[in-house]
MIBASE-145467 format. One record per residue: residue in one letter; z, y, x of N, C-alpha, C in turn. Coordinates in steps of 0.001 Angstrom, whole numbers, plus 500000, padded with zeros to 6 digits. Layout:
N
aZYXZYXZYX
...
//
This chain:
287
m501717517888492429502474516741492932501617515484492987
l500782515296491959499905514125491962498925514168493124
l498297515305493322497334515426494416498026515257495762
g499201515837495917499944515681497159500297514228497419
t500687513514496376501009512099496514499807511300496992
i498655511535496364497442510792496713497030511090498151
l497136512335498566496769512688499939497703512033500959
l498994511970500648499950511323501545499662509829501660
w499418509180500539499077507757500564497788507521501353
a496791508369501095495494508178501738495574508364503247
l496431509274503685496551509555505114497344508474505850
n498117507688505123499012506724505748498287505710506637
t497166505181506169496452504167506948495935504746508258
t495408505960508198494909506614509411496036506869510402
v497170507350509915498310507618510794498825506321511419
t498893505269510616499355503985511148498416503464512223
r497126503600512019496160503184513034496374503963514333
y496645505253514209496920506070515391498178505581516101
m499220505252515339500463504757515937500206503490516755
l499449502575516170499257501273516801498303501327517986
t497465502334518048496554502474519185497120503399520260
h498335503892520042498956504778521028500350504290521433
g500542502983521430501737502441522052502680501652521179
f502664501855519863503584501120519001503094499689518797
k504002498720518942503692497342518588503795497188517072
p502930496373516456502881496312514990504217496034514316
l504914494992514737506161494638514070507304495574514428
a507287496120515620508290497123515982508117498359515107
y506874498762514907506574499909514046507075499654512622
a506737498485512066507142498173510700508662498109510583
t509323497505511558510776497356511516511483498706511520
i511129499556512454511808500845512601511459501771511444
r510202501729511029509767502579509915510508502217508632
y510606500936508331511269500536507092512783500714507173
a513347500602508347514780500878508496515075502336508158
a514252503239508676514448504668508406514212504991506938
a513152504413506349512855504685504942513939504129504029
t514458502949504351515534502359503548516780503233503588
a517121503751504773518285504633504887518107505888504038
l516909506466504071516634507648503256516777507348501767
f516201506232501338516241505888499919517658505578499453
w518426504884500273519790504570499873520626505841499757
a520458506765500691521204508021500629520796508836499401
y519486508916499160518991509701498022519431509084496697
t519280507778496563519608507112495303521099507173495021
y521921506977496057523360507015495820523818508411495422
s523232509441496041523595510813495674523168511137494252
r522156510457493773521602510719492444522274509870491366
e522542508579491666522980507643490634524363507050490881
r524869507123492118526194506614492469526337505113492249
s525225504394492208525305502951492015523970502312492353
f524046501056492841522850500253493067522893498988492205
r523795498959491256524046497747490488522856497386489609
i522563496086489572521572495551488639522139494260488055
a521590493848486939522054492623486297521686491400487138
r522501490374487030522248489157487816520901488545487463
r520503488641486214519234488042485796518036488704486473
d518226489932486987517130490659487607517040490453489114
l517983489718489669517954489490491118516700488728491537
r516199487841490675515002487070491026513794487982491177
y513715489013490322512597489949490428512713490794491701
v513927491212492023514147491965493258513799491100494467
g514221489842494425513922488940495530512430488709495703
l511713488505494596510266488313494674509585489568495196
a509980490725494671509374491985495113509657492240496590
a510889491963497030511235492154498441510434491198499325
g510259489971498869509449489021499630508012489475499763
m507482490055498694506104490547498741505983491775499649
i507010492625499662507019493759500586506979493261502028
f507759492229502308507794491637503646506406491150504074
v505789490320503243504473489782503587503435490897503611
n503556491823502673502607492934502616502628493760503893
q503813494012504424503896494814505642503350494081506856
l503564492775506912502948492001507979501427492116507910
c500896491961506701499443492069506522498960493481506828
f499704494478506383499285495865506546499165496249508020
v500228496005508780500212496459510180499221495655511016
y499109494357510750498195493556511564496742493744511167
s496479494058509909495095494363509522494638495656510184
i495508496661510211495156497924510857495047497751512364
d495845496837512909495787496582514343494471495912514747
k493865495149513839492719494333514189491392494820513615
t491421495812512746490174496369512231490352497874512046
t489392498541511431489449499993511337490274500450510140
a490768501673510215491543502236509114490679502408507873
a489409502773508061488511502964506920488307501655506175
t488115500565506914487921499260506287489161498825505524
v490334498980506131491575498609505463491759499430504190
t491443500704504252491575501568503084490728501072501929
l489493500683502225488603500188501177489131498891500575
f489625497998501421490153496742500910491409496959500073
l492273497870500496493465498167499703493102498782498355
g491922499391498290491479500000497044491248499015495921
i491094497717496251490849496733495200492143496155494637
t493294496675495037494572496181494532494635496143493001
p494165497182492278494220497104490806493426495931490239
i492346495545490927491562494408490462492387493129490581
f493026492931491721493866491746491908495033491748490924
t495593492922490663496691493012489702496241492556488325
g495052493006487923494527492595486622494253491108486541
v493697490536487595493433489096487621494724488306487481
m495771488735488189497035488007488163497746488145486819
t497733489333486247498376489498484930497649488684483873
s496340488542484031495581487698483112495919486230483321
a496073485831484586496347484425484895497699483970484361
v498696484865484399500035484485483936500254484819482469
g499226485321481806499297485562480375499921486867479943
l500080487812480874500668489107480500499663490011479809
e498397489871480135497347490668479515496123489801479279
r495338490212478317494063489546478057492949490528478404
m492210490215479448491205491136479954489883491005479191
q489226492145479034487948492184478350486799492014479340
r485584491954478811484407491707479640484249492757480729
g484544494023480423484383495094481400485215494867482652
f486418494305482462487267494045483619486647492998484525
w486109491940483950485550490862484772484269491320485467
i483532492214484834482379492806485516482846493608486724
a483934494375486539484491495157487648485000494242488754
t485580493107488385486088492156489379484949491608490234
i483867491192489587482721490664490329482135491734491241
a482022492953490709481462494051491507482337494338492723
s483654494318492544484549494605493666484471493520494734
l484331492273494316484220491175495280482916491268496072
v481857491660495398480598491885496107480774493027497106
g481471494078496678481743495198497581482550494776498783
v483551493921498572484348493402499688483457492648500668
g482536491843500140481624491110501004480745492023501830
l480256493103501213479407494047501940480185494764503043
v481415495180502722482227495858503729482559494909504878
a482908493663504531483311492697505550482158492355506488
t480990492170505941479868491810506796479428492979507657
g479602494196507158479311495379507952477889495388508465
s477732495594509737476402495665510327476004494307510889
g475386493489510077474834492229510528475833491141510819
g477021491169510237477989490101510464479390490638510587
f480347489743510801481746490142510843482111490883512117
s481292490840513143481439491636514362482841491605514963
g483481490430514911484781490291515560485957490829514774
r485747491331513545486851491906512778487192491061511569
a486741489799511550486950488947510377488432488755510085
v489245488561511130490678488329510934491329489550510302
g491021490730510840491581491952510275491148492172508843
d489878491872508538489380492020507176490125491092506214
a490304489835506623490990488867505771492448489264505542
i493098489745506598494497490156506461494606491379505547
a493625492284505604493636493456504726493539493047503262
v492726492033502975492660491518501603494017490933501209
g494665490257502161496004489741501898496994490838501562
a496859491999502208497732493132501901497532493599500464
a496274493621500012495987494021498629496560493017497635
v496425491729497932496921490680497039498444490744496924
t499127490873498060500590490894498026501125492136497327
w500414493276497468500873494466496737500671494293495237
a499636493564494853499421493289493433500562492443492875
v500987491421493615502103490590493174503389491421493096
y503594492282494079504757493180494066504747494056492812
s503589494607492468503488495484491301503854494754490021
i503465493486489932503801492694488751505297492362488741
a505841492060489910507252491667490005508192492787489581
i507844494035489869508757495135489527508586495622488090
t507579495119487375507337495587486006508556495400485106
p509206494229485069510416494106484230511535495039484674
l511648495270485985512699496138486507512481497591486090
m511210498006486019510902499390485670511350499743484254
r511520498730483407511954498982482028513462499217481940
r514198498820483002515662498866482912516340499757483945
y515632500085485028516259500853486101515330501973486557
s515926502927487259515114504018487801514246503502488944
p513102504132489178512257503710490303512955503876491647
f513914504794491721514611505035492979515581503892493295
r516268503381492285517148502241492503516338501005492887
i515222500809492197514360499667492513513847499774493949
s513360500954494320512815501132495664513879500895496727
s515101501367496477516186501181497442516466499706497677
l516574498949496587516918497533496705515772496726497307
v514562497024496870513411496252497344513116496564498810
l513181497843499172512953498203500577513998497558501482
g515261497606501048516312496983501849516130495482501975
g515796494837500846515589493399500871514375493002501690
g513331493808501650512136493509502429512316493796503905
w513178494756504228513370495126505636514042494011506430
v514962493275505821515719492253506560514800491223507215
p513883490557506486512990489610507168512016490288508118
i511613491526507807510755492256508755511470492436510080
a512754492823510009513531493046511224513721491752512007
l513943490651511299514146489373511980512864488917512680
v511751488984511968510473488565512558510064489524513675
g510379490803513496509953491806514465510901492016515625
l512002491240515675513011491443516714512438491351518133
p511604490351518452511070490290519825510270491536520206
q509456492035519297508684493238519610509569494474519652
s510541494542518763511411495723518720512244495859519989
t512719494738520518513578494788521702512797495048522983
t511497494839522952510676495086524143509791496320523986
q509959497035522880509132498209522626509538499368523531
s508558499971524171508799501191524928508633502389524004
f509474503381524170509430504551523299509037505821524056
q508287505636525119507803506780525898506507507308525272
f506657507947524117505509508453523379505424509971523514
g504227510483523263504050511920523177504479512442521813
w504488513765521659504983514371520424504110514038519222
k502821513798519451501942513467518328502326512136517689
v502692511175518516503099509877517984504382510015517172
w505358510772517697506611510939516968506407511732515680
l505511512708515724505193513453514499504560512522513466
g503634511675513929503009510722513027504014509736512460
f504951509297513273505963508361512795506849509014511733
a507247510253511968508062510967510976507313511090509662
f506018511393509758505209511455508542505179510107507833
a504972509007508586504839507678507998506107507256507271
v507260507756507708508524507423507057508763508321505845
v508697509622506060509069510579505015507984510717503959
g506713510713504389505620510962503456505320509802502527
p504549508798502982504083507744502080505144506768501609
l506308506696502266507341505768501823508426506426500976
f508805507641501307509941508275500626509498509366499649
l508835510388500178508509511546499349507552511208498212
t506600510319498457505604510017497423506234509407496172
n507262508570496349507912507997495171508543509068494303
i509171510046494933509795511136494174508725511967493458
l507674512335494201506610513152493612505900512409492489
w505570511139492745504773510370491783505487510223490443
f506732509768490466507435509515489216507885510805488531
t508145511843489325508439513144488712507204513684487999
a506046513555488636504800514031488027504476513258486759
i504677511937486788504389511119485609505254511556484431
s506495511934484713507379512363483623506891513642482969
h506064514417483685505559515682483142504164515543482519
v503287514774483150501893514735482693501495513396482096
g502315512372482234501992511072481678501203510190482633
p501241508873482414500577507936483324499064507992483288
s498476508400482161497016508417482072496410509416483047
r496950510623483069496435511622484006496752511220485447
a497911510622485653498262510173487000497269509136487511
s496835508232486632495894507197487058494563507787487463
l494177508911486853492928509566487241493006510054488685
f494147510598489071494316511060490446494334509887491421
s494965508784491030495067507644491940493702507047492250
n492717507280491377491366506784491649490767507390492913
m491275508547493330490704509234494477491244508731495810
q492272507897495783492933507500497027492010506794498030
p491210505794497625490343505144498625489356506113499268
a488777506999498472487807507943499021488457508876500035
f489626509424499695490332510302500630490723509537501898
g491156508284501728491567507496502875490440507284503868
v489248507002503365488083506818504236487730508125504936
v487769509226504198487446510531504790488407510852505929
f489698510617505727490674510871506790490380510028508033
a490039508751507831489762507869508963488521508331509725
l487509508767509000486283509211509652486495510512510415
l487231511450509813487389512770510424488426512770511549
l489545512104511344490652512209512293490600511166513404
l490013510014513121489949508956514130488554508764514710
g487588509450514148486226509312514637485595507972514299
e486109507287513289485514506017512888484190506267512164
h483431505216511975482175505348511242481953504113510386
l481162504261509355480817503164508470479318502888508556
t478949501619508542477536501267508474477042501459507048
r475755501381506856475205501558505510475671500457504567
w475900499238505113476406498162504276477849498416503869
e478629498951504780480008499281504453480081500421503447
v479184501385503582479133502475502605478785501930501228
a477774501056501176477383500465499897478525499664499293
g479215498887500142480347498122499650481483499011499181
g481723500099499902482771501027499508482484501690498175
v481250502094497982480856502696496696481048501697495566
l480695500436495820480832499407494797482301499156494470
i483147499110495507484580498895495289485183500040494486
i484891501283494904485459502443494208484962502508492769
s483692502194492553483145502189491193483835501131490340
a484079499961490924484749498894490186486174499289489818
v486866499939490755488241500386490484488254501445489385
l487287502355489412487190503362488354486980502710486994
l486125501696486956485883500987485705487136500268485233
e487835499601486157489037498870485799490140499807485333
r490309500925486014491400501835485684491084502699484470
s489849502664484002489532503386482776490233502763481577
r490715501524481761491423500845480679492869500536481042
r493345501058482188494694500731482652495406502006483088
t496720502067482860497501503242483287498669502766484136
p498451502546485417499484501977486280500634502946486528
l501834502395486608503015503203486899503554502965488298
e503092501880488936503673501541490230503185502478491330
p504016502710492350503596503549493449502505502882494271
g501813503695495098500696503192495869501104502332497044
a500087501650497626500330500703498651500840501301499921
d501904500590500534502350500784501901502974502131502141
//
């Protein structure tokens, strides 16, 4: 289940890139995808728990998490629209670093020297990936937005931490996805109403995967697996996500990385491995 979860997450960026280069408008894609995923989660959670109730004091955390989902999805779809899937995957890989920086800033954790070394290394890696072959080569906007996607997912991960102590991950996902979908739908209304749906079967197959796989099924697999093997072993599997994501982009989309991007990617993945050697995350993966 852990390996299946990581593979589904890793494939998501490549599939999304395919969707956006074969006719889907970014916000129309995000709107329809999250509407379908929210419907699935609400049906599944209600059949399982018969309630979506949470305490009033926790509404602020749900609201913050939903807001971060909204901004994260804007960053996610537009970063993939403006740069390569491999690059976005590498940038999303630094999410644990941003999470650690933020938890340290708000006083939730006190980070040791090893973490700050990993932070510096990851930032250097980001610089190498961004510069690519002799400069930003017209993808600076996409690169910056991809970093924004990593930052917003880090804030989301922190926001749901108090909720995870009191509610099931399925109830949290249902409420947060629903709350995040509303502003996505409002912002995406112009694109959604003008979107053409004359796609081939590959696009529809990819869309079905993007809804059922990385948004719905992975949450069930991930938290079920954690209940059996514990978060420490789960975190070891999650370390493989950036590497698998890059491989999928290279093999399925024919993308390529320059030597500077490879060096930056190795540095980012190494930094994440160092950071996660002292952390056992419970939150689901990005996007």
